[in-house]
C-alpha positions in Angstrom: 98.6 -4.1 -90.4 96.7 -6.2 -88.0 98.8 -9.0 -86.3 97.2 -12.3 -85.6 98.4 -15.1 -83.3 98.1 -17.8 -85.9 96.4 -19.1 -89.1 93.3 -20.3 -87.2 92.7 -16.8 -85.8 92.8 -15.4 -89.3 90.3 -17.9 -90.6 88.0 -17.4 -87.6 88.1 -13.6 -88.0 87.7 -13.0 -91.7 86.7 -16.4 -93.3 88.7 -15.5 -96.4 87.1 -16.2 -99.8 90.5 -16.0 -101.5 94.0 -17.3 -100.5 95.8 -15.5 -97.7 99.5 -15.2 -97.3 100.7 -15.2 -93.7 104.1 -13.6 -93.0 106.4 -14.2 -90.0 109.0 -11.5 -89.7 110.4 -13.1 -86.6 111.3 -16.2 -88.5 113.1 -14.3 -91.3 114.9 -12.3 -88.6 116.1 -15.4 -86.9 117.3 -16.9 -90.2 119.2 -13.7 -91.1 120.8 -13.5 -87.7 121.9 -17.1 -88.0 123.7 -16.5 -91.4 125.1 -13.2 -90.3 126.5 -14.7 -87.1 127.5 -18.2 -88.2 128.5 -18.3 -91.9 132.3 -17.7 -91.9 132.1 -15.0 -94.5 129.6 -12.6 -96.2 126.0 -13.6 -96.9 124.2 -12.1 -99.9 120.4 -12.5 -100.0 119.2 -13.9 -103.3 116.4 -11.4 -104.0 114.7 -13.6 -106.6 113.5 -16.0 -103.8 111.2 -13.4 -102.4 111.5 -9.7 -103.3 109.1 -8.4 -100.7 110.3 -4.9 -99.5 109.0 -5.8 -96.0 111.2 -8.9 -96.0 114.2 -7.0 -97.4 114.0 -4.6 -94.5 113.7 -7.4 -92.0 116.9 -9.1 -93.4 118.7 -5.8 -93.4 117.8 -5.1 -89.8 119.2 -8.5 -88.8 122.6 -8.4 -90.4 122.2 -9.0 -94.1 123.8 -6.0 -95.9 124.6 -7.5 -99.3 122.0 -8.5 -101.9 122.3 -10.7 -105.0 120.2 -9.1 -107.6 119.5 -10.7 -111.0 117.7 -8.0 -113.0 117.6 -4.3 -113.3 114.2 -4.4 -111.7 115.6 -6.0 -108.6 118.5 -3.5 -108.6 116.0 -0.6 -108.6 113.8 -2.3 -105.9 116.6 -3.0 -103.4 118.2 0.4 -104.0 114.9 2.1 -103.4 114.1 0.0 -100.3 117.6 -0.1 -98.8 119.6 2.9 -100.0 122.8 1.8 -98.2 122.8 -1.9 -99.2 125.6 -3.4 -101.3 124.2 -4.8 -104.6 125.8 -7.5 -106.6 124.5 -8.2 -110.1 125.0 -11.9 -110.2 123.0 -12.9 -113.4 125.7 -14.1 -115.9 123.7 -12.7 -118.9 122.7 -9.0 -118.7 121.8 -6.3 -121.2 124.2 -3.5 -121.8 121.6 -1.0 -120.7 121.0 -2.8 -117.4 124.7 -3.0 -116.7 125.2 0.7 -117.4 122.2 1.8 -115.2 123.3 -0.5 -112.4 126.9 0.9 -112.5 126.2 4.6 -113.2 122.9 5.2 -111.4 122.8 2.6 -108.6 126.4 2.2 -107.6 126.7 -1.5 -108.5 130.4 -2.6 -108.8 130.1 -6.4 -108.6 129.0 -8.4 -111.6 129.2 -12.1 -112.6 130.0 -13.5 -116.1 130.7 -16.8 -117.7 131.9 -15.8 -121.2 134.3 -13.4 -122.8 131.4 -11.7 -124.6 129.8 -10.9 -121.2 133.1 -9.6 -119.9 133.5 -7.3 -122.9 129.9 -6.1 -122.5 130.4 -5.2 -118.8 133.6 -3.3 -119.4 132.1 -1.4 -122.3 128.9 -0.5 -120.5 130.8 0.7 -117.5 133.4 2.8 -119.4 133.4 6.6 -119.5 131.9 8.4 -122.5 135.4 8.8 -123.9 135.9 5.1 -123.6 138.1 5.0 -120.5 137.5 1.6 -118.9 136.4 1.5 -115.2 139.0 0.8 -112.5 136.7 -0.3 -109.7 134.9 -3.4 -111.1 134.6 -6.5 -109.0 134.0 -9.4 -111.4 133.2 -13.0 -110.6 133.6 -15.8 -113.1 130.8 -18.3 -112.8 132.1 -21.9 -112.9 129.8 -24.8 -114.0 129.5 -27.4 -111.3 127.4 -30.5 -110.6 123.9 -30.4 -109.1 123.8 -34.1 -108.4 123.3 -33.6 -104.6 120.5 -31.0 -105.0 116.8 -31.4 -105.4 116.6 -28.9 -108.2 119.4 -28.7 -110.8 121.0 -25.4 -111.8 123.9 -27.1 -113.8 122.9 -26.7 -117.4 122.1 -23.0 -118.0 125.1 -21.0 -116.6 128.8 -21.5 -115.9 132.0 -21.8 -117.9 133.3 -25.3 -118.3 136.3 -26.2 -116.3 138.3 -26.7 -119.5 137.7 -23.1 -120.5 137.8 -21.5 -117.0 141.5 -20.7 -116.8 141.5 -18.6 -119.9 138.4 -16.6 -118.9 139.9 -16.0 -115.4 143.1 -14.7 -117.0 141.2 -12.3 -119.3 138.9 -11.1 -116.6 141.8 -10.4 -114.2 143.0 -7.7 -116.6 139.8 -5.7 -116.3 138.9 -5.7 -112.6 139.9 -4.5 -109.2 138.7 -7.7 -107.6 138.6 -11.1 -109.2 136.4 -13.9 -107.9 135.0 -17.3 -108.7 131.4 -18.2 -108.1 129.2 -21.2 -108.7 125.8 -22.7 -107.8 125.4 -26.3 -106.6 121.6 -26.3 -107.3 118.6 -25.6 -105.1 118.1 -27.6 -101.8 121.5 -29.2 -101.6 121.0 -32.2 -99.3 124.6 -32.8 -98.2 127.6 -30.5 -97.6 129.6 -32.7 -100.0 127.9 -30.7 -102.8 130.2 -27.8 -102.0 133.3 -30.0 -101.6 133.0 -31.1 -105.2 132.4 -27.6 -106.4 135.3 -26.1 -104.4 137.6 -28.8 -105.9 136.7 -27.5 -109.3 137.5 -24.0 -108.1 140.9 -25.2 -107.0 141.6 -26.8 -110.4 140.5 -23.7 -112.3 142.5 -21.3 -110.1 145.7 -23.4 -110.2 145.6 -23.6 -114.0 144.9 -19.9 -114.4 147.6 -18.8 -111.9 145.8 -15.6 -111.1 145.1 -13.8 -107.8 141.6 -14.6 -106.5 140.1 -12.1 -104.1 136.7 -13.7 -103.5 135.1 -17.1 -103.7 131.3 -17.1 -103.8 129.8 -20.5 -103.1 126.3 -19.3 -104.2 123.1 -20.7 -102.9 121.7 -24.2 -102.4 121.5 -24.0 -98.6 118.4 -26.1 -97.8 115.3 -25.7 -95.7 113.2 -28.5 -94.2 110.3 -30.0 -96.1 108.4 -33.4 -95.8 110.8 -36.0 -97.1 113.7 -33.6 -97.2 115.4 -33.3 -93.8 118.9 -31.9 -94.3 121.9 -32.0 -91.9 122.4 -28.9 -89.7 123.5 -25.8 -91.6 126.5 -25.6 -89.3 127.9 -28.7 -91.1 127.7 -26.9 -94.4 129.5 -23.9 -93.1 132.2 -25.9 -91.5 132.9 -28.0 -94.6 132.8 -24.9 -96.9 135.2 -22.9 -94.7 137.7 -25.8 -94.4 137.9 -26.3 -98.1 138.0 -22.5 -98.8 141.0 -22.1 -96.5 142.9 -24.7 -98.5 142.4 -23.0 -101.9 145.4 -21.3 -103.7 143.9 -17.8 -103.3 144.9 -14.4 -101.8 145.6 -14.6 -98.1 142.9 -11.9 -97.5 140.4 -13.4 -100.0 136.7 -13.1 -98.9 134.2 -16.0 -98.7 130.7 -15.2 -99.9 127.4 -17.2 -100.1 124.0 -16.4 -101.7 121.2 -17.9 -99.6 117.7 -17.4 -100.9 115.5 -20.3 -99.8 117.3 -20.7 -96.5 116.7 -17.1 -95.5 113.0 -16.8 -96.5 111.3 -20.2 -96.7 110.1 -19.9 -93.1 108.9 -16.4 -93.6 105.5 -17.2 -95.2 102.7 -19.8 -95.3 99.5 -19.8 -97.3 95.9 -20.3 -96.2 93.6 -21.9 -98.9 90.1 -23.1 -98.9 88.8 -26.4 -100.2 86.2 -25.7 -102.9 85.4 -29.3 -103.8 86.4 -32.8 -102.9 86.5 -35.7 -105.4 87.7 -38.8 -103.7 91.3 -38.1 -102.6 91.5 -35.0 -104.8 90.9 -31.5 -103.2 90.1 -28.5 -105.4 91.6 -25.5 -103.7 91.8 -21.8 -104.5 95.5 -21.5 -105.2 97.7 -23.6 -107.4 100.3 -24.0 -110.2 99.9 -20.5 -111.5 100.0 -19.1 -107.9 102.1 -19.6 -104.8 102.1 -23.4 -105.4 104.1 -23.3 -108.6 106.8 -25.6 -107.2 104.3 -28.1 -105.8 102.9 -28.5 -109.3 105.8 -28.3 -111.7 108.6 -30.0 -109.7 106.3 -32.0 -107.3 107.7 -30.2 -104.3 106.0 -31.3 -101.1 105.1 -28.7 -98.6 103.9 -29.2 -95.0 100.1 -28.8 -94.5 97.8 -28.3 -91.6 94.0 -28.5 -91.5 92.6 -25.5 -89.7 89.2 -26.8 -88.7 88.7 -27.9 -85.1 86.2 -30.6 -85.8 88.2 -32.8 -88.1 88.9 -36.0 -86.1 89.7 -38.8 -88.5 93.3 -40.0 -89.1 95.3 -38.4 -91.9 95.3 -39.7 -95.4 97.1 -38.8 -98.7 95.5 -36.1 -100.9 96.5 -34.3 -104.1 95.4 -30.8 -105.0 93.8 -29.1 -108.1 94.2 -25.4 -108.3 91.5 -22.9 -109.3 92.2 -22.4 -113.0 90.7 -24.3 -115.9 94.0 -26.1 -116.8 94.6 -29.7 -116.1 98.2 -28.7 -115.5 97.0 -26.9 -112.4 97.6 -30.1 -110.4 99.8 -30.8 -107.3 100.5 -34.5 -106.8 101.7 -34.3 -103.3 100.9 -36.4 -101.4 99.6 -33.9 -98.8 98.7 -35.5 -95.5 95.4 -34.2 -94.1 92.5 -35.6 -92.0 90.5 -38.1 -93.9 87.2 -36.2 -93.2 88.2 -32.9 -94.8 85.5 -31.4 -97.0 84.6 -28.5 -99.2 84.6 -25.3 -97.1 87.4 -26.3 -94.9 90.7 -24.3 -94.7 94.2 -25.6 -95.0 97.5 -23.9 -94.1 100.4 -24.7 -96.4 103.8 -24.0 -94.9 107.3 -23.0 -95.9 106.2 -20.9 -98.9 108.3 -17.8 -98.2 110.7 -18.9 -100.9 109.4 -18.9 -104.5 105.8 -18.8 -103.3 104.4 -15.3 -103.3 107.1 -14.4 -105.8 105.7 -16.8 -108.4 102.1 -15.8 -108.2 100.4 -14.8 -111.5 97.0 -13.4 -112.4 96.3 -16.2 -114.9 92.6 -17.0 -115.5 91.6 -14.1 -113.2 93.0 -15.7 -110.1 96.0 -14.6 -108.0 94.7 -12.2 -105.4 96.0 -12.8 -101.9 95.8 -10.5 -98.9 98.8 -10.6 -96.5 98.8 -10.7 -92.7 101.4 -11.0 -90.0 101.2 -13.9 -87.6 103.1 -14.5 -84.4 103.3 -18.3 -84.3 106.2 -20.5 -85.4 106.6 -21.8 -89.0 105.7 -25.5 -89.5 109.4 -26.4 -89.8 112.5 -24.5 -88.8 116.3 -25.0 -89.0 116.9 -22.1 -86.6 114.8 -22.7 -83.4 117.4 -25.0 -81.8 114.8 -27.7 -81.1 115.2 -29.8 -84.3 116.3 -33.4 -84.0 119.7 -33.9 -85.6 119.1 -36.2 -88.6 122.7 -37.5 -88.3 121.5 -39.4 -85.2 119.8 -41.8 -87.4 121.4 -44.5 -89.6 121.5 -42.1 -92.5 124.9 -40.6 -91.7 126.2 -37.7 -93.8 129.9 -37.7 -94.4 131.7 -34.4 -93.9 134.9 -35.5 -95.5 
C-alpha cells in the first residue's frame, strides 16, 4: 500500500471521486501503548468500534492482548487475525449456537450476562454432550449504572438492576471458575466521576451478595477529544478508577479490566470528502449519515474538519453537511468550521473517525465505496502526544474525589 505524507498529498495525487479513508497506524500504536503501560490493569479492545484486521494487528503489536467481542462474527474475525489473542464475549445477550461455537471452537472462556436466563444458556451451551457442566468459565455479571456524565447513554439496554444484582451474583458464582462484575458508563465519559458512581454500585452489589469477586471490569467510556468535548487527561481516569477499585470488598488478587474502544481507535482514521454542491451555508458532500458520518448525523457528533485547498483565504464560517443519498435524513448539522469561500469541487478532511466511522459505512443508495490509504502525519486531535493543554488549567475544574 502506498504511504502518503498527509491528506493534501493524497488529493493532489489521485483527485478522488469518492470518499477516501486515511489510516494512521502510528496513532493507534501510540494509544495502545498508552493503555498497555498506564492503565493499572488489563485493557480489552472493544472490537465493535473498528474491526479492521490491520488495526487489530497494530493494537496487538503494541500491547493489547485481550479483545472484547460482541458477536460470533467478531469472535471469528479476531481469532483468524490474531490466533493467540484472548477473546471475551461481552455481549449480555447471545444465541446458544454462538456461545457453543465460541467456547468449543475458538477457546472463549469469558462471557458476560445480566439475567438468570443468560446464565443458564451459557452453562448449557458450554456443557459436554453428556450434560457435564464446564469447570473453566469466567463469567461477569453486568450491572446497570448511570450514563449521566457521558455524551452517549448506554444505561437502558443492558445491566441487572442493583436491587437484583446480589441474587444473580450468588447464582453465577456456583457455575464459574472466575466471577466478575462489569458495567458501562456510556460513551465519551467527560469526567472520571462517572466511574466513581459506578464502582460505588459495584461495592453495594458485592457487599450484599457476599461472594468472592475475581475481576472488576469498568467497561468503556474513555473519551477522545472532539470540538466542544475536551476531557481531562486519561491518567486522571486511571487514578480514580484504581483508587476506588482497591477499596472494594473483593479478592486480594482480583484483576481490574477495562474495555476501551473509541479511546484506542478514534485517532486512527480520518476521511477525505469532496464538496459536490454549495447552497448557502450547506455543503453537499459525498459521504454522510449512511456512511462514515453516521454519528455526525444521528447524534449530532461534531468532528474536526480541515479544508484541503491551498487557495481558500477567507475566515472560517459555520457550515452544515448533506450526504450523497436521496434522504433528507442524510444531514449533519455541525456546525463544521471551514473557510467561508469553500466551493463545489473542494476537498475536506474530517478527523477522528477511527471509531464508529468506517465500521458504520453502508452501501445504501449505491454509495459507500471508499479506498483506504496510510498517511504519516498526526491526527487532528490527540490525547497521547504529550503536547495537549491540560483543560484543568482553566476555570472548569474537574473534581477527582
